[in-house]
Biopython code that builds the backbone (N, CA, C, O; Angstrom):
import numpy as np
from Bio.PDB.StructureBuilder import StructureBuilder

atoms = [
    (1, "MET", "N", (17.442, -10.221, -12.410)),
    (1, "MET", "CA", (17.513, -9.212, -11.240)),
    (1, "MET", "C", (16.287, -10.121, -10.498)),
    (1, "MET", "O", (15.200, -10.506, -10.928)),
    (2, "THR", "N", (17.097, -10.321, -8.918)),
    (2, "THR", "CA", (16.021, -11.044, -7.947)),
    (2, "THR", "C", (15.355, -9.987, -7.774)),
    (2, "THR", "O", (15.590, -8.818, -8.079)),
    (3, "GLN", "N", (14.198, -10.654, -7.079)),
    (3, "GLN", "CA", (12.744, -9.963, -6.131)),
    (3, "GLN", "C", (13.763, -8.758, -5.366)),
    (3, "GLN", "O", (13.686, -7.552, -5.601)),
    (4, "ASP", "N", (14.823, -9.477, -4.300)),
    (4, "ASP", "CA", (15.296, -8.317, -3.110)),
    (4, "ASP", "C", (16.127, -7.243, -4.062)),
    (4, "ASP", "O", (16.553, -6.231, -3.506)),
    (5, "GLU", "N", (16.326, -7.394, -5.217)),
    (5, "GLU", "CA", (17.392, -6.394, -5.603)),
    (5, "GLU", "C", (16.439, -5.207, -6.712)),
    (5, "GLU", "O", (16.959, -4.291, -7.349)),
    (6, "ARG", "N", (14.873, -5.576, -6.691)),
    (6, "ARG", "CA", (14.167, -5.188, -7.485)),
    (6, "ARG", "C", (13.812, -3.740, -6.512)),
    (6, "ARG", "O", (14.051, -3.773, -5.305)),
    (7, "VAL", "N", (13.272, -2.589, -7.109)),
    (7, "VAL", "CA", (12.525, -1.222, -6.850)),
    (7, "VAL", "C", (11.251, -1.515, -6.209)),
    (7, "VAL", "O", (10.716, -2.549, -6.610)),
    (8, "TYR", "N", (10.821, -1.055, -5.582)),
    (8, "TYR", "CA", (9.202, -1.358, -5.196)),
    (8, "TYR", "C", (8.447, 0.127, -4.875)),
    (8, "TYR", "O", (9.081, 0.968, -4.238)),
    (9, "ARG", "N", (7.378, 0.353, -5.235)),
    (9, "ARG", "CA", (6.472, 1.542, -4.531)),
    (9, "ARG", "C", (5.783, 0.959, -3.596)),
    (9, "ARG", "O", (5.549, -0.242, -3.733)),
    (10, "VAL", "N", (5.476, 1.402, -2.860)),
    (10, "VAL", "CA", (4.036, 1.233, -1.814)),
    (10, "VAL", "C", (3.474, 1.780, -2.299)),
    (10, "VAL", "O", (3.849, 2.844, -2.791)),
    (11, "VAL", "N", (1.899, 1.159, -2.429)),
    (11, "VAL", "CA", (0.691, 2.070, -3.919)),
    (11, "VAL", "C", (-0.614, 1.617, -2.150)),
    (11, "VAL", "O", (-0.298, 0.876, -1.219)),
    (12, "VAL", "N", (-1.520, 2.137, -2.257)),
    (12, "VAL", "CA", (-2.910, 2.487, -1.675)),
    (12, "VAL", "C", (-4.041, 3.294, -2.891)),
    (12, "VAL", "O", (-4.081, 4.213, -3.709)),
    (13, "ASN", "N", (-5.060, 1.917, -2.156)),
    (13, "ASN", "CA", (-6.332, 2.273, -3.698)),
    (13, "ASN", "C", (-7.524, 3.535, -2.560)),
    (13, "ASN", "O", (-7.298, 4.201, -1.549)),
    (14, "ASP", "N", (-8.381, 3.390, -3.170)),
    (14, "ASP", "CA", (-9.147, 4.899, -2.516)),
    (14, "ASP", "C", (-9.841, 3.960, -0.972)),
    (14, "ASP", "O", (-10.288, 4.537, 0.019)),
    (15, "GLU", "N", (-9.769, 2.602, -1.127)),
    (15, "GLU", "CA", (-10.322, 2.332, 0.360)),
    (15, "GLU", "C", (-9.144, 2.492, 1.569)),
    (15, "GLU", "O", (-9.308, 2.448, 2.789)),
    (16, "GLU", "N", (-8.173, 2.648, 0.964)),
    (16, "GLU", "CA", (-6.995, 2.829, 1.677)),
    (16, "GLU", "C", (-6.460, 1.611, 2.360)),
    (16, "GLU", "O", (-6.310, 1.303, 3.542)),
    (17, "GLN", "N", (-6.208, 0.986, 1.149)),
    (17, "GLN", "CA", (-5.640, -0.384, 1.512)),
    (17, "GLN", "C", (-4.539, -0.312, 0.642)),
    (17, "GLN", "O", (-4.542, 0.068, -0.529)),
    (18, "TYR", "N", (-3.382, -0.800, 1.475)),
    (18, "TYR", "CA", (-1.765, -0.974, 1.181)),
    (18, "TYR", "C", (-1.454, -2.531, 0.277)),
    (18, "TYR", "O", (-2.017, -3.626, 0.281)),
    (19, "SER", "N", (0.033, -1.819, -0.643)),
    (19, "SER", "CA", (0.502, -3.192, -0.930)),
    (19, "SER", "C", (1.534, -2.070, -1.539)),
    (19, "SER", "O", (1.631, -0.843, -1.517)),
    (20, "ILE", "N", (2.502, -3.576, -2.291)),
    (20, "ILE", "CA", (3.847, -3.142, -2.936)),
    (20, "ILE", "C", (3.627, -3.395, -4.240)),
    (20, "ILE", "O", (2.963, -4.379, -4.568)),
    (21, "TRP", "N", (4.132, -2.579, -5.115)),
    (21, "TRP", "CA", (4.025, -3.069, -6.508)),
    (21, "TRP", "C", (5.536, -2.543, -7.116)),
    (21, "TRP", "O", (6.135, -1.624, -6.557)),
    (22, "PRO", "N", (5.995, -3.123, -8.134)),
    (22, "PRO", "CA", (7.295, -2.612, -8.717)),
    (22, "PRO", "C", (7.353, -1.490, -9.536)),
    (22, "PRO", "O", (6.437, -1.135, -10.278)),
    (23, "ALA", "N", (8.694, -0.789, -9.374)),
    (23, "ALA", "CA", (8.616, 0.484, -9.714)),
    (23, "ALA", "C", (8.760, 0.757, -10.976)),
    (23, "ALA", "O", (8.577, 1.837, -11.537)),
    (24, "ASP", "N", (9.195, -0.551, -11.552)),
    (24, "ASP", "CA", (8.996, -0.327, -13.363)),
    (24, "ASP", "C", (8.205, -0.753, -14.151)),
    (24, "ASP", "O", (8.498, -0.841, -15.344)),
    (25, "ARG", "N", (6.862, -1.165, -13.610)),
    (25, "ARG", "CA", (5.552, -1.027, -13.700)),
    (25, "ARG", "C", (5.003, -0.359, -13.679)),
    (25, "ARG", "O", (5.121, 0.417, -12.731)),
    (26, "ASP", "N", (3.688, -0.039, -14.951)),
    (26, "ASP", "CA", (2.896, 0.763, -14.787)),
    (26, "ASP", "C", (2.015, 0.334, -13.492)),
    (26, "ASP", "O", (1.992, -0.857, -13.181)),
    (27, "LEU", "N", (1.248, 1.344, -12.692)),
    (27, "LEU", "CA", (0.532, 1.140, -11.361)),
    (27, "LEU", "C", (-1.046, 0.521, -11.560)),
    (27, "LEU", "O", (-1.975, 1.297, -11.784)),
    (28, "PRO", "N", (-1.303, -1.256, -11.436)),
    (28, "PRO", "CA", (-2.709, -1.163, -11.631)),
    (28, "PRO", "C", (-3.978, -0.358, -11.276)),
    (28, "PRO", "O", (-3.993, 0.251, -10.206)),
    (29, "PRO", "N", (-5.255, -0.306, -12.268)),
    (29, "PRO", "CA", (-6.143, 0.686, -12.145)),
    (29, "PRO", "C", (-6.123, 0.438, -10.684)),
    (29, "PRO", "O", (-5.581, -0.449, -10.025)),
    (30, "GLY", "N", (-7.199, 1.927, -10.192)),
    (30, "GLY", "CA", (-7.305, 2.263, -9.046)),
    (30, "GLY", "C", (-6.301, 2.381, -7.921)),
    (30, "GLY", "O", (-6.798, 2.610, -6.819)),
    (31, "TRP", "N", (-4.770, 2.252, -7.992)),
    (31, "TRP", "CA", (-3.857, 2.901, -7.234)),
    (31, "TRP", "C", (-3.429, 3.857, -7.297)),
    (31, "TRP", "O", (-3.484, 4.708, -8.186)),
    (32, "VAL", "N", (-2.799, 3.830, -6.069)),
    (32, "VAL", "CA", (-1.736, 5.251, -6.554)),
    (32, "VAL", "C", (-0.566, 5.383, -5.671)),
    (32, "VAL", "O", (-0.654, 5.095, -4.477)),
    (33, "ALA", "N", (0.371, 5.746, -6.128)),
    (33, "ALA", "CA", (2.014, 5.490, -5.549)),
    (33, "ALA", "C", (1.356, 6.413, -4.004)),
    (33, "ALA", "O", (0.401, 7.189, -3.983)),
    (34, "ASP", "N", (2.275, 5.979, -2.793)),
    (34, "ASP", "CA", (2.270, 6.905, -1.633)),
    (34, "ASP", "C", (3.086, 7.796, -1.565)),
    (34, "ASP", "O", (2.898, 8.880, -1.013)),
    (35, "GLY", "N", (4.168, 7.407, -2.166)),
    (35, "GLY", "CA", (6.017, 8.462, -2.267)),
    (35, "GLY", "C", (6.771, 7.403, -1.723)),
    (35, "GLY", "O", (7.984, 7.514, -1.545)),
    (36, "THR", "N", (6.255, 6.574, -1.499)),
    (36, "THR", "CA", (7.581, 5.146, -0.671)),
    (36, "THR", "C", (8.400, 4.569, -1.824)),
    (36, "THR", "O", (7.879, 4.644, -2.937)),
    (37, "GLU", "N", (9.524, 4.041, -1.729)),
    (37, "GLU", "CA", (10.142, 3.792, -3.150)),
    (37, "GLU", "C", (11.170, 3.208, -2.877)),
    (37, "GLU", "O", (12.112, 3.963, -2.638)),
    (38, "GLY", "N", (11.429, 1.868, -2.799)),
    (38, "GLY", "CA", (13.111, 1.423, -2.782)),
    (38, "GLY", "C", (12.742, -0.028, -2.367)),
    (38, "GLY", "O", (11.603, -0.484, -2.470)),
    (39, "PRO", "N", (13.761, -0.675, -1.913)),
    (39, "PRO", "CA", (13.614, -2.075, -1.567)),
    (39, "PRO", "C", (12.598, -2.916, -1.222)),
    (39, "PRO", "O", (11.898, -2.353, -0.380)),
    (40, "ARG", "N", (12.048, -4.416, -1.586)),
    (40, "ARG", "CA", (11.189, -5.086, -1.151)),
    (40, "ARG", "C", (11.039, -4.505, 0.330)),
    (40, "ARG", "O", (10.265, -3.563, 0.504)),
    (41, "ALA", "N", (11.606, -4.926, 1.175)),
    (41, "ALA", "CA", (11.863, -4.317, 2.833)),
    (41, "ALA", "C", (11.429, -3.780, 3.220)),
    (41, "ALA", "O", (10.517, -3.786, 4.046)),
    (42, "ALA", "N", (12.276, -2.748, 2.443)),
    (42, "ALA", "CA", (11.407, -1.351, 3.091)),
    (42, "ALA", "C", (10.571, -1.001, 3.112)),
    (42, "ALA", "O", (10.051, -0.485, 4.101)),
    (43, "CYS", "N", (9.830, -1.196, 1.487)),
    (43, "CYS", "CA", (8.036, -1.005, 1.308)),
    (43, "CYS", "C", (7.428, -1.808, 2.704)),
    (43, "CYS", "O", (6.817, -1.284, 3.636)),
    (44, "LEU", "N", (7.769, -3.131, 2.549)),
    (44, "LEU", "CA", (7.177, -3.734, 3.403)),
    (44, "LEU", "C", (6.735, -3.575, 4.618)),
    (44, "LEU", "O", (5.693, -3.809, 5.229)),
    (45, "ALA", "N", (7.649, -3.172, 4.809)),
    (45, "ALA", "CA", (8.324, -2.053, 6.811)),
    (45, "ALA", "C", (7.746, -1.072, 6.873)),
    (45, "ALA", "O", (7.245, -0.780, 7.959)),
    (46, "HIS", "N", (7.577, -0.113, 5.655)),
    (46, "HIS", "CA", (6.899, 0.940, 5.686)),
    (46, "HIS", "C", (4.944, 0.946, 6.131)),
    (46, "HIS", "O", (4.280, 1.435, 7.045)),
    (47, "VAL", "N", (4.587, -0.018, 4.701)),
    (47, "VAL", "CA", (3.056, -0.591, 4.690)),
    (47, "VAL", "C", (3.082, -0.960, 6.546)),
    (47, "VAL", "O", (2.560, -0.131, 7.292)),
    (48, "GLU", "N", (3.670, -2.131, 7.093)),
    (48, "GLU", "CA", (3.433, -2.081, 8.426)),
    (48, "GLU", "C", (3.182, -1.551, 9.319)),
    (48, "GLU", "O", (2.499, -1.825, 10.305)),
    (49, "ARG", "N", (4.085, -0.221, 8.827)),
    (49, "ARG", "CA", (3.959, 0.755, 9.969)),
    (49, "ARG", "C", (2.787, 2.106, 9.720)),
    (49, "ARG", "O", (2.473, 2.651, 10.778)),
    (50, "VAL", "N", (2.299, 2.533, 8.787)),
    (50, "VAL", "CA", (1.108, 3.151, 8.289)),
    (50, "VAL", "C", (-0.144, 2.183, 8.022)),
    (50, "VAL", "O", (-1.292, 2.628, 8.024)),
    (51, "TRP", "N", (0.087, 1.112, 7.841)),
    (51, "TRP", "CA", (-1.092, 0.523, 7.836)),
    (51, "TRP", "C", (-1.914, -0.377, 9.300)),
    (51, "TRP", "O", (-1.990, -1.605, 9.266)),
    (52, "THR", "N", (-2.396, 0.314, 10.339)),
    (52, "THR", "CA", (-2.727, -0.497, 11.281)),
    (52, "THR", "C", (-3.714, -1.138, 11.458)),
    (52, "THR", "O", (-3.852, -2.134, 12.168)),
    (53, "ASP", "N", (-5.119, -0.139, 10.262)),
    (53, "ASP", "CA", (-6.201, -1.331, 10.592)),
    (53, "ASP", "C", (-6.315, -1.502, 9.225)),
    (53, "ASP", "O", (-6.228, -0.706, 8.289)),
    (54, "MET", "N", (-6.539, -2.771, 9.291)),
    (54, "MET", "CA", (-6.649, -3.827, 8.031)),
    (54, "MET", "C", (-7.716, -3.214, 6.889)),
    (54, "MET", "O", (-7.604, -3.045, 5.675)),
    (55, "ARG", "N", (-9.137, -2.882, 8.134)),
    (55, "ARG", "CA", (-10.267, -3.014, 7.469)),
    (55, "ARG", "C", (-10.643, -2.054, 6.443)),
    (55, "ARG", "O", (-10.399, -0.912, 6.831)),
    (56, "PRO", "N", (-11.150, -2.095, 5.266)),
    (56, "PRO", "CA", (-11.330, -1.257, 4.464)),
    (56, "PRO", "C", (-11.939, 0.053, 4.394)),
    (56, "PRO", "O", (-13.152, -0.100, 4.253)),
    (57, "ARG", "N", (-11.661, 1.114, 4.427)),
    (57, "ARG", "CA", (-11.801, 2.421, 4.484)),
    (57, "ARG", "C", (-13.561, 2.250, 4.854)),
    (57, "ARG", "O", (-14.165, 2.324, 5.924)),
    (58, "GLY", "N", (-14.056, 1.978, 3.360)),
    (58, "GLY", "CA", (-15.567, 2.109, 3.523)),
    (58, "GLY", "C", (-16.333, 1.404, 4.732)),
    (58, "GLY", "O", (-17.512, 1.757, 4.734)),
    (59, "LEU", "N", (-16.022, 0.508, 5.766)),
    (59, "LEU", "CA", (-16.011, -0.492, 6.757)),
    (59, "LEU", "C", (-15.859, 0.268, 7.869)),
    (59, "LEU", "O", (-16.596, 0.070, 8.835)),
    (60, "ARG", "N", (-14.929, 1.200, 7.892)),
    (60, "ARG", "CA", (-14.455, 1.602, 9.422)),
    (60, "ARG", "C", (-14.812, 3.106, 9.272)),
    (60, "ARG", "O", (-14.386, 3.955, 10.056)),
    (61, "GLU", "N", (-15.842, 3.461, 7.923)),
    (61, "GLU", "CA", (-16.605, 4.624, 8.223)),
    (61, "GLU", "C", (-18.033, 4.080, 8.594)),
    (61, "GLU", "O", (-18.662, 4.883, 9.283)),
    (62, "ARG", "N", (-18.508, 3.247, 8.390)),
    (62, "ARG", "CA", (-19.822, 2.812, 8.423)),
    (62, "ARG", "C", (-19.559, 2.079, 9.881)),
    (62, "ARG", "O", (-20.591, 2.057, 10.551)),
    (63, "MET", "N", (-18.354, 1.441, 10.564)),
    (63, "MET", "CA", (-18.744, 0.780, 12.141)),
    (63, "MET", "C", (-18.514, 2.327, 12.645)),
    (63, "MET", "O", (-19.233, 2.503, 13.628)),
    (64, "GLY", "N", (-17.883, 3.326, 12.372)),
    (64, "GLY", "CA", (-18.122, 4.597, 13.125)),
    (64, "GLY", "C", (-19.193, 5.120, 13.456)),
    (64, "GLY", "O", (-19.425, 5.517, 14.598)),
    (65, "GLN", "N", (-19.933, 5.184, 12.558)),
    (65, "GLN", "CA", (-21.565, 5.582, 12.183)),
    (65, "GLN", "C", (-22.338, 5.042, 13.031)),
    (65, "GLN", "O", (-23.229, 5.621, 13.653)),
    (66, "LEU", "N", (-21.899, 3.367, 13.135)),
    (66, "LEU", "CA", (-22.827, 3.221, 14.466)),
    (66, "LEU", "C", (-22.214, 2.825, 16.168)),
    (66, "LEU", "O", (-22.595, 2.006, 17.004)),
    (67, "GLY", "N", (-21.401, 3.574, 16.159)),
    (67, "GLY", "CA", (-20.876, 3.811, 17.456)),
    (67, "GLY", "C", (-21.081, 5.176, 17.802)),
    (67, "GLY", "O", (-20.699, 5.600, 18.893)),
]
sb = StructureBuilder()
sb.init_structure("model")
sb.init_model(0)
sb.init_chain("A")
sb.init_seg("    ")
for serial, (resi, resn, name, xyz) in enumerate(atoms, 1):
    if name == "N":
        sb.init_residue(resn, " ", resi, " ")
    sb.init_atom(name, np.array(xyz, "f"), 0.0, 1.0, " ", f" {name:<3s}", serial, name[0])
structure = sb.get_structure()
């Protein structure tokens, strides 16, 4: 099976950082599925749409407290 034929899941960690992970593998510790699953390109497009601020959640929160 080629990389383009695999099914992927979009995953997110507690810092609200996104990635994709092969759907046939167990999720790595600290990551949860966000409910999106499909071809690699579709998953990457979803990540691009939803992950608009690349800063980790903790940094965003600290910076918000300063402003």
